[in-house]
N, CA, C and O atoms as a GROMACS GRO file, in nm:
protein
  492
    1UNK      N    1  -2.602   1.926  -1.273
    1UNK     CA    2  -2.555   1.906  -1.137
    1UNK      C    3  -2.664   1.841  -1.051
    1UNK      O    4  -2.778   1.886  -1.049
    2UNK      N    5  -2.626   1.738  -0.983
    2UNK     CA    6  -2.720   1.670  -0.894
    2UNK      C    7  -2.746   1.756  -0.771
    2UNK      O    8  -2.654   1.817  -0.717
    3UNK      N    9  -2.871   1.760  -0.726
    3UNK     CA   10  -2.897   1.827  -0.598
    3UNK      C   11  -2.819   1.756  -0.486
    3UNK      O   12  -2.792   1.636  -0.493
    4UNK      N   13  -2.785   1.833  -0.382
    4UNK     CA   14  -2.706   1.778  -0.271
    4UNK      C   15  -2.773   1.656  -0.209
    4UNK      O   16  -2.706   1.560  -0.173
    5UNK      N   17  -2.906   1.659  -0.196
    5UNK     CA   18  -2.980   1.545  -0.139
    5UNK      C   19  -2.952   1.417  -0.217
    5UNK      O   20  -2.936   1.310  -0.158
    6UNK      N   21  -2.948   1.428  -0.350
    6UNK     CA   22  -2.929   1.312  -0.435
    6UNK      C   23  -2.784   1.265  -0.430
    6UNK      O   24  -2.756   1.145  -0.430
    7UNK      N   25  -2.693   1.359  -0.424
    7UNK     CA   26  -2.551   1.324  -0.412
    7UNK      C   27  -2.526   1.246  -0.284
    7UNK      O   28  -2.453   1.147  -0.284
    8UNK      N   29  -2.586   1.290  -0.174
    8UNK     CA   30  -2.573   1.218  -0.046
    8UNK      C   31  -2.641   1.081  -0.055
    8UNK      O   32  -2.588   0.981  -0.007
    9UNK      N   33  -2.759   1.078  -0.119
    9UNK     CA   34  -2.833   0.952  -0.133
    9UNK      C   35  -2.752   0.851  -0.212
    9UNK      O   36  -2.756   0.731  -0.182
   10UNK      N   37  -2.678   0.896  -0.313
   10UNK     CA   38  -2.596   0.805  -0.393
   10UNK      C   39  -2.498   0.730  -0.304
   10UNK      O   40  -2.473   0.612  -0.323
   11UNK      N   41  -2.442   0.800  -0.205
   11UNK     CA   42  -2.346   0.738  -0.115
   11UNK      C   43  -2.413   0.637  -0.022
   11UNK      O   44  -2.345   0.554   0.037
   12UNK      N   45  -2.545   0.644  -0.008
   12UNK     CA   46  -2.619   0.554   0.080
   12UNK      C   47  -2.700   0.450   0.002
   12UNK      O   48  -2.789   0.385   0.058
   13UNK      N   49  -2.669   0.433  -0.127
   13UNK     CA   50  -2.748   0.340  -0.207
   13UNK      C   51  -2.720   0.196  -0.164
   13UNK      O   52  -2.614   0.165  -0.110
   14UNK      N   53  -2.819   0.111  -0.188
   14UNK     CA   54  -2.800  -0.031  -0.156
   14UNK      C   55  -2.830  -0.114  -0.280
   14UNK      O   56  -2.915  -0.078  -0.362
   15UNK      N   57  -2.760  -0.224  -0.290
   15UNK     CA   58  -2.782  -0.315  -0.402
   15UNK      C   59  -2.738  -0.256  -0.534
   15UNK      O   60  -2.682  -0.147  -0.539
   16UNK      N   61  -2.765  -0.329  -0.642
   16UNK     CA   62  -2.728  -0.281  -0.774
   16UNK      C   63  -2.820  -0.167  -0.819
   16UNK      O   64  -2.932  -0.152  -0.770
   17UNK      N   65  -2.770  -0.088  -0.912
   17UNK     CA   66  -2.854   0.013  -0.976
   17UNK      C   67  -2.920  -0.052  -1.097
   17UNK      O   68  -2.879  -0.159  -1.141
   18UNK      N   69  -3.023   0.012  -1.151
   18UNK     CA   70  -3.083  -0.029  -1.277
   18UNK      C   71  -3.046   0.080  -1.378
   18UNK      O   72  -3.076   0.197  -1.358
   19UNK      N   73  -2.982   0.039  -1.487
   19UNK     CA   74  -2.938   0.129  -1.593
   19UNK      C   75  -3.018   0.096  -1.718
   19UNK      O   76  -3.013  -0.017  -1.767
   20UNK      N   77  -3.090   0.194  -1.771
   20UNK     CA   78  -3.175   0.171  -1.887
   20UNK      C   79  -3.136   0.263  -2.002
   20UNK      O   80  -3.102   0.380  -1.982
   21UNK      N   81  -3.141   0.207  -2.122
   21UNK     CA   82  -3.119   0.281  -2.246
   21UNK      C   83  -3.231   0.243  -2.343
   21UNK      O   84  -3.310   0.153  -2.316
   22UNK      N   85  -3.236   0.314  -2.456
   22UNK     CA   86  -3.336   0.281  -2.558
   22UNK      C   87  -3.269   0.271  -2.694
   22UNK      O   88  -3.169   0.338  -2.720
   23UNK      N   89  -3.326   0.186  -2.781
   23UNK     CA   90  -3.269   0.176  -2.916
   23UNK      C   91  -3.336   0.278  -3.008
   23UNK      O   92  -3.423   0.354  -2.964
   24UNK      N   93  -3.298   0.281  -3.133
   24UNK     CA   94  -3.351   0.379  -3.229
   24UNK      C   95  -3.501   0.369  -3.249
   24UNK      O   96  -3.567   0.466  -3.286
   25UNK      N   97  -3.556   0.250  -3.225
   25UNK     CA   98  -3.700   0.230  -3.240
   25UNK      C   99  -3.775   0.262  -3.111
   25UNK      O  100  -3.897   0.250  -3.106
   26UNK      N  101  -3.703   0.301  -3.007
   26UNK     CA  102  -3.766   0.335  -2.881
   26UNK      C  103  -3.787   0.218  -2.787
   26UNK      O  104  -3.856   0.232  -2.685
   27UNK      N  105  -3.729   0.102  -2.819
   27UNK     CA  106  -3.742  -0.016  -2.732
   27UNK      C  107  -3.644  -0.004  -2.616
   27UNK      O  108  -3.523   0.008  -2.638
   28UNK      N  109  -3.693  -0.006  -2.492
   28UNK     CA  110  -3.602   0.006  -2.377
   28UNK      C  111  -3.526  -0.122  -2.348
   28UNK      O  112  -3.571  -0.232  -2.382
   29UNK      N  113  -3.411  -0.107  -2.287
   29UNK     CA  114  -3.330  -0.219  -2.239
   29UNK      C  115  -3.276  -0.179  -2.102
   29UNK      O  116  -3.220  -0.070  -2.087
   30UNK      N  117  -3.294  -0.265  -2.003
   30UNK     CA  118  -3.248  -0.236  -1.867
   30UNK      C  119  -3.154  -0.346  -1.819
   30UNK      O  120  -3.173  -0.464  -1.848
   31UNK      N  121  -3.053  -0.304  -1.744
   31UNK     CA  122  -2.959  -0.398  -1.684
   31UNK      C  123  -2.937  -0.360  -1.538
   31UNK      O  124  -2.954  -0.244  -1.500
   32UNK      N  125  -2.900  -0.459  -1.457
   32UNK     CA  126  -2.852  -0.433  -1.323
   32UNK      C  127  -2.703  -0.406  -1.333
   32UNK      O  128  -2.633  -0.466  -1.414
   33UNK      N  129  -2.654  -0.314  -1.249
   33UNK     CA  130  -2.511  -0.287  -1.247
   33UNK      C  131  -2.463  -0.269  -1.104
   33UNK      O  132  -2.521  -0.193  -1.026
   34UNK      N  133  -2.358  -0.341  -1.071
   34UNK     CA  134  -2.292  -0.323  -0.942
   34UNK      C  135  -2.160  -0.248  -0.960
   34UNK      O  136  -2.100  -0.205  -0.862
   35UNK      N  137  -2.114  -0.233  -1.084
   35UNK     CA  138  -1.987  -0.167  -1.113
   35UNK      C  139  -2.016  -0.028  -1.166
   35UNK      O  140  -2.022  -0.005  -1.287
   36UNK      N  141  -2.033   0.065  -1.074
   36UNK     CA  142  -2.068   0.202  -1.111
   36UNK      C  143  -2.011   0.299  -1.007
   36UNK      O  144  -1.973   0.259  -0.897
   37UNK      N  145  -2.008   0.427  -1.045
   37UNK     CA  146  -1.948   0.526  -0.957
   37UNK      C  147  -1.997   0.665  -0.996
   37UNK      O  148  -2.029   0.690  -1.112
   38UNK      N  149  -2.001   0.754  -0.899
   38UNK     CA  150  -2.028   0.896  -0.931
   38UNK      C  151  -1.896   0.956  -0.975
   38UNK      O  152  -1.798   0.955  -0.900
   39UNK      N  153  -1.892   1.009  -1.097
   39UNK     CA  154  -1.769   1.071  -1.148
   39UNK      C  155  -1.753   1.211  -1.090
   39UNK      O  156  -1.647   1.248  -1.040
   40UNK      N  157  -1.861   1.287  -1.098
   40UNK     CA  158  -1.868   1.420  -1.039
   40UNK      C  159  -2.016   1.449  -1.014
   40UNK      O  160  -2.098   1.358  -1.023
   41UNK      N  161  -2.051   1.572  -0.984
   41UNK     CA  162  -2.190   1.603  -0.952
   41UNK      C  163  -2.280   1.606  -1.076
   41UNK      O  164  -2.400   1.631  -1.066
   42UNK      N  165  -2.222   1.579  -1.193
   42UNK     CA  166  -2.301   1.582  -1.315
   42UNK      C  167  -2.300   1.453  -1.394
   42UNK      O  168  -2.363   1.445  -1.499
   43UNK      N  169  -2.229   1.351  -1.346
   43UNK     CA  170  -2.219   1.227  -1.424
   43UNK      C  171  -2.205   1.104  -1.334
   43UNK      O  172  -2.133   1.105  -1.235
   44UNK      N  173  -2.277   0.999  -1.373
   44UNK     CA  174  -2.266   0.868  -1.311
   44UNK      C  175  -2.206   0.774  -1.415
   44UNK      O  176  -2.250   0.774  -1.530
   45UNK      N  177  -2.108   0.695  -1.375
   45UNK     CA  178  -2.041   0.604  -1.466
   45UNK      C  179  -2.086   0.460  -1.440
   45UNK      O  180  -2.108   0.419  -1.326
   46UNK      N  181  -2.099   0.384  -1.550
   46UNK     CA  182  -2.134   0.242  -1.543
   46UNK      C  183  -2.031   0.167  -1.627
   46UNK      O  184  -2.018   0.192  -1.747
   47UNK      N  185  -1.958   0.076  -1.565
   47UNK     CA  186  -1.855   0.000  -1.635
   47UNK      C  187  -1.918  -0.096  -1.735
   47UNK      O  188  -2.016  -0.162  -1.705
   48UNK      N  189  -1.859  -0.102  -1.854
   48UNK     CA  190  -1.900  -0.199  -1.956
   48UNK      C  191  -1.815  -0.323  -1.940
   48UNK      O  192  -1.706  -0.334  -1.995
   49UNK      N  193  -1.868  -0.416  -1.862
   49UNK     CA  194  -1.800  -0.544  -1.849
   49UNK      C  195  -1.858  -0.645  -1.946
   49UNK      O  196  -1.785  -0.729  -2.000
   50UNK      N  197  -1.987  -0.638  -1.969
   50UNK     CA  198  -2.052  -0.734  -2.059
   50UNK      C  199  -2.170  -0.671  -2.133
   50UNK      O  200  -2.270  -0.739  -2.156
   51UNK      N  201  -2.161  -0.544  -2.171
   51UNK     CA  202  -2.270  -0.479  -2.245
   51UNK      C  203  -2.289  -0.547  -2.380
   51UNK      O  204  -2.192  -0.592  -2.440
   52UNK      N  205  -2.410  -0.555  -2.426
   52UNK     CA  206  -2.442  -0.595  -2.563
   52UNK      C  207  -2.542  -0.493  -2.616
   52UNK      O  208  -2.504  -0.396  -2.682
   53UNK      N  209  -2.672  -0.515  -2.588
   53UNK     CA  210  -2.773  -0.420  -2.634
   53UNK      C  211  -2.748  -0.280  -2.576
   53UNK      O  212  -2.770  -0.180  -2.642
   54UNK      N  213  -2.702  -0.275  -2.453
   54UNK     CA  214  -2.676  -0.147  -2.388
   54UNK      C  215  -2.574  -0.066  -2.469
   54UNK      O  216  -2.595   0.053  -2.495
   55UNK      N  217  -2.465  -0.131  -2.508
   55UNK     CA  218  -2.362  -0.059  -2.586
   55UNK      C  219  -2.417  -0.016  -2.721
   55UNK      O  220  -2.392   0.096  -2.765
   56UNK      N  221  -2.491  -0.105  -2.788
   56UNK     CA  222  -2.549  -0.068  -2.918
   56UNK      C  223  -2.641   0.053  -2.904
   56UNK      O  224  -2.638   0.144  -2.986
   57UNK      N  225  -2.721   0.054  -2.798
   57UNK     CA  226  -2.811   0.168  -2.775
   57UNK      C  227  -2.733   0.296  -2.752
   57UNK      O  228  -2.766   0.400  -2.808
   58UNK      N  229  -2.630   0.290  -2.668
   58UNK     CA  230  -2.550   0.409  -2.638
   58UNK      C  231  -2.487   0.463  -2.766
   58UNK      O  232  -2.488   0.584  -2.790
   59UNK      N  233  -2.432   0.375  -2.848
   59UNK     CA  234  -2.366   0.419  -2.971
   59UNK      C  235  -2.464   0.474  -3.074
   59UNK      O  236  -2.423   0.538  -3.172
   60UNK      N  237  -2.593   0.449  -3.054
   60UNK     CA  238  -2.694   0.505  -3.144
   60UNK      C  239  -2.756   0.632  -3.085
   60UNK      O  240  -2.869   0.668  -3.119
   61UNK      N  241  -2.681   0.699  -2.996
   61UNK     CA  242  -2.724   0.827  -2.938
   61UNK      C  243  -2.836   0.813  -2.837
   61UNK      O  244  -2.924   0.898  -2.830
   62UNK      N  245  -2.835   0.708  -2.759
   62UNK     CA  246  -2.940   0.681  -2.661
   62UNK      C  247  -2.941   0.782  -2.546
   62UNK      O  248  -2.837   0.835  -2.506
   63UNK      N  249  -3.060   0.805  -2.496
   63UNK     CA  250  -3.074   0.868  -2.366
   63UNK      C  251  -3.082   0.754  -2.265
   63UNK      O  252  -3.101   0.639  -2.304
   64UNK      N  253  -3.068   0.785  -2.138
   64UNK     CA  254  -3.071   0.678  -2.039
   64UNK      C  255  -3.126   0.722  -1.906
   64UNK      O  256  -3.148   0.840  -1.881
   65UNK      N  257  -3.148   0.623  -1.821
   65UNK     CA  258  -3.189   0.647  -1.683
   65UNK      C  259  -3.110   0.555  -1.591
   65UNK      O  260  -3.070   0.445  -1.629
   66UNK      N  261  -3.090   0.603  -1.470
   66UNK     CA  262  -3.033   0.522  -1.364
   66UNK      C  263  -3.130   0.530  -1.248
   66UNK      O  264  -3.169   0.639  -1.205
   67UNK      N  265  -3.167   0.415  -1.198
   67UNK     CA  266  -3.258   0.406  -1.084
   67UNK      C  267  -3.183   0.340  -0.969
   67UNK      O  268  -3.121   0.235  -0.987
   68UNK      N  269  -3.190   0.401  -0.851
   68UNK     CA  270  -3.128   0.340  -0.735
   68UNK      C  271  -3.212   0.365  -0.611
   68UNK      O  272  -3.298   0.453  -0.609
   69UNK      N  273  -3.186   0.286  -0.509
   69UNK     CA  274  -3.259   0.296  -0.383
   69UNK      C  275  -3.158   0.309  -0.270
   69UNK      O  276  -3.049   0.254  -0.277
   70UNK      N  277  -3.197   0.383  -0.165
   70UNK     CA  278  -3.107   0.404  -0.052
   70UNK      C  279  -3.132   0.302   0.058
   70UNK      O  280  -3.227   0.224   0.053
   71UNK      N  281  -3.045   0.306   0.158
   71UNK     CA  282  -3.062   0.221   0.276
   71UNK      C  283  -3.196   0.249   0.347
   71UNK      O  284  -3.249   0.164   0.417
   72UNK      N  285  -3.248   0.372   0.328
   72UNK     CA  286  -3.375   0.410   0.389
   72UNK      C  287  -3.493   0.381   0.296
   72UNK      O  288  -3.604   0.428   0.320
   73UNK      N  289  -3.470   0.303   0.189
   73UNK     CA  290  -3.572   0.264   0.091
   73UNK      C  291  -3.633   0.382   0.017
   73UNK      O  292  -3.750   0.378  -0.021
   74UNK      N  293  -3.556   0.487  -0.004
   74UNK     CA  294  -3.599   0.601  -0.086
   74UNK      C  295  -3.538   0.583  -0.224
   74UNK      O  296  -3.418   0.557  -0.237
   75UNK      N  297  -3.619   0.599  -0.327
   75UNK     CA  298  -3.569   0.576  -0.463
   75UNK      C  299  -3.543   0.708  -0.535
   75UNK      O  300  -3.608   0.810  -0.509
   76UNK      N  301  -3.447   0.703  -0.625
   76UNK     CA  302  -3.411   0.818  -0.708
   76UNK      C  303  -3.392   0.770  -0.850
   76UNK      O  304  -3.346   0.658  -0.875
   77UNK      N  305  -3.428   0.856  -0.945
   77UNK     CA  306  -3.409   0.827  -1.086
   77UNK      C  307  -3.336   0.945  -1.150
   77UNK      O  308  -3.379   1.060  -1.136
   78UNK      N  309  -3.227   0.915  -1.220
   78UNK     CA  310  -3.148   1.015  -1.290
   78UNK      C  311  -3.166   0.992  -1.439
   78UNK      O  312  -3.163   0.879  -1.486
   79UNK      N  313  -3.186   1.101  -1.514
   79UNK     CA  314  -3.207   1.089  -1.659
   79UNK      C  315  -3.113   1.182  -1.733
   79UNK      O  316  -3.078   1.290  -1.685
   80UNK      N  317  -3.071   1.138  -1.853
   80UNK     CA  318  -2.987   1.225  -1.934
   80UNK      C  319  -2.928   1.153  -2.054
   80UNK      O  320  -2.959   1.037  -2.081
   81UNK      N  321  -2.842   1.225  -2.123
   81UNK     CA  322  -2.771   1.168  -2.238
   81UNK      C  323  -2.665   1.073  -2.187
   81UNK      O  324  -2.612   1.089  -2.077
   82UNK      N  325  -2.634   0.972  -2.269
   82UNK     CA  326  -2.532   0.874  -2.232
   82UNK      C  327  -2.420   0.877  -2.336
   82UNK      O  328  -2.446   0.874  -2.456
   83UNK      N  329  -2.297   0.883  -2.288
   83UNK     CA  330  -2.179   0.878  -2.375
   83UNK      C  331  -2.099   0.754  -2.339
   83UNK      O  332  -2.108   0.702  -2.228
   84UNK      N  333  -2.019   0.707  -2.435
   84UNK     CA  334  -1.940   0.585  -2.417
   84UNK      C  335  -1.792   0.617  -2.440
   84UNK      O  336  -1.756   0.682  -2.539
   85UNK      N  337  -1.707   0.572  -2.348
   85UNK     CA  338  -1.564   0.600  -2.356
   85UNK      C  339  -1.482   0.471  -2.349
   85UNK      O  340  -1.512   0.379  -2.274
   86UNK      N  341  -1.376   0.468  -2.432
   86UNK     CA  342  -1.279   0.358  -2.426
   86UNK      C  343  -1.138   0.410  -2.403
   86UNK      O  344  -1.041   0.335  -2.408
   87UNK      N  345  -1.127   0.541  -2.377
   87UNK     CA  346  -0.999   0.602  -2.345
   87UNK      C  347  -1.026   0.738  -2.281
   87UNK      O  348  -1.139   0.787  -2.282
   88UNK      N  349  -0.923   0.798  -2.227
   88UNK     CA  350  -0.936   0.930  -2.167
   88UNK      C  351  -0.958   0.924  -2.016
   88UNK      O  352  -0.956   0.817  -1.956
   89UNK      N  353  -0.981   1.042  -1.957
   89UNK     CA  354  -0.991   1.055  -1.812
   89UNK      C  355  -1.106   0.974  -1.752
   89UNK      O  356  -1.089   0.911  -1.647
   90UNK      N  357  -1.220   0.975  -1.817
   90UNK     CA  358  -1.336   0.902  -1.764
   90UNK      C  359  -1.310   0.752  -1.769
   90UNK      O  360  -1.342   0.680  -1.674
   91UNK      N  361  -1.252   0.704  -1.878
   91UNK     CA  362  -1.217   0.562  -1.889
   91UNK      C  363  -1.116   0.523  -1.782
   91UNK      O  364  -1.130   0.420  -1.716
   92UNK      N  365  -1.012   0.606  -1.764
   92UNK     CA  366  -0.908   0.576  -1.664
   92UNK      C  367  -0.967   0.577  -1.523
   92UNK      O  368  -0.925   0.498  -1.438
   93UNK      N  369  -1.064   0.665  -1.498
   93UNK     CA  370  -1.131   0.665  -1.368
   93UNK      C  371  -1.199   0.532  -1.344
   93UNK      O  372  -1.187   0.474  -1.235
   94UNK      N  373  -1.272   0.481  -1.444
   94UNK     CA  374  -1.340   0.352  -1.431
   94UNK      C  375  -1.242   0.240  -1.400
   94UNK      O  376  -1.271   0.152  -1.319
   95UNK      N  377  -1.126   0.243  -1.463
   95UNK     CA  378  -1.027   0.137  -1.442
   95UNK      C  379  -0.978   0.134  -1.296
   95UNK      O  380  -0.929   0.031  -1.250
   96UNK      N  381  -0.991   0.245  -1.223
   96UNK     CA  382  -0.948   0.252  -1.083
   96UNK      C  383  -1.044   0.178  -0.991
   96UNK      O  384  -1.000   0.118  -0.893
   97UNK      N  385  -1.174   0.182  -1.019
   97UNK     CA  386  -1.272   0.121  -0.927
   97UNK      C  387  -1.338  -0.006  -0.979
   97UNK      O  388  -1.397  -0.081  -0.901
   98UNK      N  389  -1.329  -0.032  -1.109
   98UNK     CA  390  -1.386  -0.156  -1.163
   98UNK      C  391  -1.297  -0.273  -1.120
   98UNK      O  392  -1.175  -0.266  -1.136
   99UNK      N  393  -1.355  -0.381  -1.068
   99UNK     CA  394  -1.272  -0.494  -1.023
   99UNK      C  395  -1.178  -0.545  -1.134
   99UNK      O  396  -1.219  -0.558  -1.249
  100UNK      N  397  -1.055  -0.574  -1.097
  100UNK     CA  398  -0.954  -0.619  -1.194
  100UNK      C  399  -0.994  -0.747  -1.265
  100UNK      O  400  -0.952  -0.770  -1.379
  101UNK      N  401  -1.072  -0.831  -1.200
  101UNK     CA  402  -1.113  -0.959  -1.260
  101UNK      C  403  -1.214  -0.940  -1.373
  101UNK      O  404  -1.242  -1.034  -1.448
  102UNK      N  405  -1.269  -0.819  -1.386
  102UNK     CA  406  -1.368  -0.791  -1.492
  102UNK      C  407  -1.302  -0.715  -1.605
  102UNK      O  408  -1.205  -0.641  -1.583
  103UNK      N  409  -1.352  -0.731  -1.728
  103UNK     CA  410  -1.282  -0.677  -1.845
  103UNK      C  411  -1.280  -0.525  -1.859
  103UNK      O  412  -1.182  -0.471  -1.909
  104UNK      N  413  -1.384  -0.455  -1.816
  104UNK     CA  414  -1.386  -0.309  -1.831
  104UNK      C  415  -1.356  -0.264  -1.973
  104UNK      O  416  -1.264  -0.185  -1.996
  105UNK      N  417  -1.433  -0.314  -2.068
  105UNK     CA  418  -1.412  -0.281  -2.210
  105UNK      C  419  -1.426  -0.131  -2.236
  105UNK      O  420  -1.358  -0.076  -2.322
  106UNK      N  421  -1.515  -0.067  -2.163
  106UNK     CA  422  -1.543   0.075  -2.180
  106UNK      C  423  -1.626   0.121  -2.062
  106UNK      O  424  -1.646   0.047  -1.966
  107UNK      N  425  -1.675   0.244  -2.070
  107UNK     CA  426  -1.757   0.297  -1.962
  107UNK      C  427  -1.863   0.390  -2.019
  107UNK      O  428  -1.836   0.472  -2.106
  108UNK      N  429  -1.985   0.373  -1.968
  108UNK     CA  430  -2.095   0.462  -2.003
  108UNK      C  431  -2.101   0.574  -1.901
  108UNK      O  432  -2.084   0.551  -1.781
  109UNK      N  433  -2.124   0.695  -1.949
  109UNK     CA  434  -2.137   0.810  -1.861
  109UNK      C  435  -2.275   0.871  -1.884
  109UNK      O  436  -2.304   0.923  -1.992
  110UNK      N  437  -2.360   0.865  -1.781
  110UNK     CA  438  -2.491   0.929  -1.789
  110UNK      C  439  -2.473   1.072  -1.740
  110UNK      O  440  -2.436   1.096  -1.625
  111UNK      N  441  -2.499   1.168  -1.829
  111UNK     CA  442  -2.489   1.310  -1.795
  111UNK      C  443  -2.623   1.352  -1.736
  111UNK      O  444  -2.723   1.362  -1.807
  112UNK      N  445  -2.623   1.378  -1.606
  112UNK     CA  446  -2.747   1.404  -1.532
  112UNK      C  447  -2.811   1.534  -1.578
  112UNK      O  448  -2.753   1.642  -1.566
  113UNK      N  449  -2.934   1.521  -1.632
  113UNK     CA  450  -3.011   1.638  -1.675
  113UNK      C  451  -3.139   1.655  -1.595
  113UNK      O  452  -3.185   1.767  -1.572
  114UNK      N  453  -3.198   1.543  -1.551
  114UNK     CA  454  -3.320   1.545  -1.472
  114UNK      C  455  -3.305   1.446  -1.358
  114UNK      O  456  -3.242   1.342  -1.372
  115UNK      N  457  -3.364   1.480  -1.243
  115UNK     CA  458  -3.359   1.395  -1.125
  115UNK      C  459  -3.496   1.389  -1.061
  115UNK      O  460  -3.563   1.492  -1.045
  116UNK      N  461  -3.538   1.268  -1.025
  116UNK     CA  462  -3.667   1.247  -0.960
  116UNK      C  463  -3.650   1.163  -0.834
  116UNK      O  464  -3.560   1.079  -0.826
  117UNK      N  465  -3.736   1.188  -0.737
  117UNK     CA  466  -3.753   1.100  -0.623
  117UNK      C  467  -3.901   1.067  -0.622
  117UNK      O  468  -3.985   1.150  -0.589
  118UNK      N  469  -3.933   0.943  -0.660
  118UNK     CA  470  -4.073   0.910  -0.684
  118UNK      C  471  -4.123   0.995  -0.800
  118UNK      O  472  -4.059   1.001  -0.904
  119UNK      N  473  -4.236   1.061  -0.782
  119UNK     CA  474  -4.290   1.147  -0.889
  119UNK      C  475  -4.244   1.292  -0.875
  119UNK      O  476  -4.276   1.375  -0.960
  120UNK      N  477  -4.169   1.322  -0.769
  120UNK     CA  478  -4.124   1.460  -0.745
  120UNK      C  479  -3.997   1.489  -0.825
  120UNK      O  480  -3.896   1.421  -0.810
  121UNK      N  481  -4.005   1.590  -0.910
  121UNK     CA  482  -3.888   1.631  -0.986
  121UNK      C  483  -3.801   1.721  -0.900
  121UNK      O  484  -3.846   1.823  -0.848
  122UNK      N  485  -3.673   1.681  -0.884
  122UNK     CA  486  -3.577   1.757  -0.803
  122UNK      C  487  -3.486   1.842  -0.888
  122UNK      O  488  -3.426   1.937  -0.838
  123UNK      N  489  -3.474   1.811  -1.015
  123UNK     CA  490  -3.387   1.886  -1.109
  123UNK      C  491  -3.447   1.877  -1.247
  123UNK      O  492  -3.391   1.933  -1.342
   0.00000   0.00000   0.00000
């Protein structure tokens, strides 16, 4: 569960988020994402419109991070396991907010386990 401060900060984020995963050899891969949403207080969703390395990493049991900044220039980093969905409630949720002009092949769900603001651990 995200702390209330972080949940509020998510609503005040600006610009794209940075979504990072790692492959089996530990090589990181980061992407910018503008197609994302808070599913609940424990998961952030990122639409797979054009994933390549990101999807491969997720399917190999990757952990991930999401980095975002607020309108007040405060940064937050969320860390946790990442799951990939192509059907079900989480997938259908993504189809509601992902722009229709984009393919929405699937959706990554980062299950929030750790939260930081700068070097301060909040969860």
